[in-house]
N, C-alpha and C positions, 0 to 999 in steps of 0.2 A: 399409400399407393397412388393417391391422386397426383402427387408431385411427380412420381415416376411416369405416369401416363402423360403428364404435361411435357416433361423432358423428352420422352420418346416421340410424342407427336410433333414437337418443335423440330427435333432432329429429322424425322421423316419428311416434314415439309421442306426443310432446307435441302435435303438430298433430292427430293422429287423435283423441286424447282430448278435444280441445276442439271437435271438429266434431260437430254433432248428427247422430245416426244416422238420423233421420227423413228427412233430405235426400238420402240416398244408399242404394245397394244394400248390404245386409248379409246375411251368413250367420251365423245363430246357432250357437253351439257345441252339438254333439250327439254323444254318444259313439258313436252308430251311423253318423254321416256323417263320412267323412274327406274332406279336401280333394283335389281333382283339379287337374291343371294347367289345365283349362278354367275353373277358378274364378279364375285369375289373369288379370285383364282389363286391368290398367294398362299403361302404357308406361314403359320405362326410358330413362334418358338415355344417349346414345351414349358418353359418357365413363364411364359406370358400369362398375365392374370386377366387381361381384358377379354371381352367377348368378341369384339370385332375392331377392325381398323380400316378406315377409308383413306386411301391415298388419292388426293386430288390436288390440283393446283392450277396455275395460270401459265400459259405460254403466249409468246408474242413473236411477231415477225413484222418487218416493214421494208418497204422499198422507198427509195428517195430519188429525186431528180431535180435538177436546177434549170430554171427557165427565166431568162431575162434578169439574172442576178438574184433570183429568189429561190429558196429551197422549198420543195414540196415533199411531203411524206404521206405514204399510204400504209395504214396499220391493219394488222389482223391480230386480235386478242381473243384467246380461247380459254374456256374453263374445261379442264380435262379430268377424267377419272382414270386411274391406272389399275386395271384389273389384276395384274400380276404382282402388284405391291399391296393390294387390299386383300384382307382375309377375314374369316369369321369362324367361330367355333359353334357348329350346329347344336351341340348339346346345351349351349348357353343362350342361344339367340331366339328371338321372336319378332313379331311384326313391329313392336315398339322400338326395338333396337335397330331394325332396318330403317324405320322412319328417322331415327336419330342419325344414322349414317347418311341417309339421303340428304338430310339438312346440311351436313358437312359439305357435300358436293354443291348444294344450292348456295351456301355461303361463298364458296369459291366463285360461283357465277356472279354474285353480288359484287365481289371485288374485281372481277374481270370487267364488269360494267363501270366501276369506279375508275379503273385504269383507262378505259376507253374515253371517259369524260375528261380525265386529266390530260391525256394525250391531245384531245381535241382542243383543249383550252391553252395548251402550252405554246410558247413561241420558241422555236428551235433555231440554233445557229448552225454553223458548219460542223459543230461538234455534237451533232444530233445523236449519234450512237451512244455516247456517254450520258447525254441528257435523258434519253429514253431509258437507259439502264438504271439511272438514278431514280426515275419515277417507278420503274418496275420493283426495285429493291424496297422503296418506301411502301408500295402497295403490299408486297409480300410480308413485310413486318406488321403492317396493320392487319392483314389477313390472319397471320399467326396469332396475334393478340386476340382478335375477335373469336377465332376458333377455340382458343383456350378459355376465353370468357364463357362461351357457349357450353363447353364441357363442364366447367366449374358450376355454372348456374343451374344446369340440368342434372348435375351429379352423374354425368355420363349416361343420361337417359333414365336414371332411376327416379328422379323427381318428375312425376307425370304432369303435375300442374305447370311447372316451369317449362317442360317440354312443349306443352300445348301453347303456352305464351310465345315461345320462340318460333314454333311452327307458323303461328298467325303473323308474327312480325316479319319473318322472312318471306312468307307468301305475299304479304302486302308490298314489300319492296320489289319483288319480282314481277308484280303485275304491270309495271311500267317499263 
């Protein structure tokens, strides 16, 4: 069953990252706002074995202008939670599982920050659109791998010791 969740999660991440956030409800990541079960508005398949699914991802936009032969770019990178694609089964969920799902969203923010750093360090040419897209695709792949590692190591929130270690690690990263 773990492999099935891995495949489903990777599929959801790919779908979510390709959907324009302007067409659906989103919750932007905010250190002061934690997810509540009421944020999970999607429906699960009757055959689904998981207790909950967090649909989160990264979006970006940028503007560019040229001045004196030099290209300037201004970026906006956001970590987003998609309520209508996220769901939970109340009969299976508790605060530990909500904390696990919150950390998926927090991990998306970690990778949004990584993307901002890479964009700030990059030297762009007049082919900036493709260059930014390549950075984005690389970040999404890293994010997916990291999210899957998180689920494996915590056994989808069932290993409480590992869950606590992950909570502390991500909390430390997000302090800065």
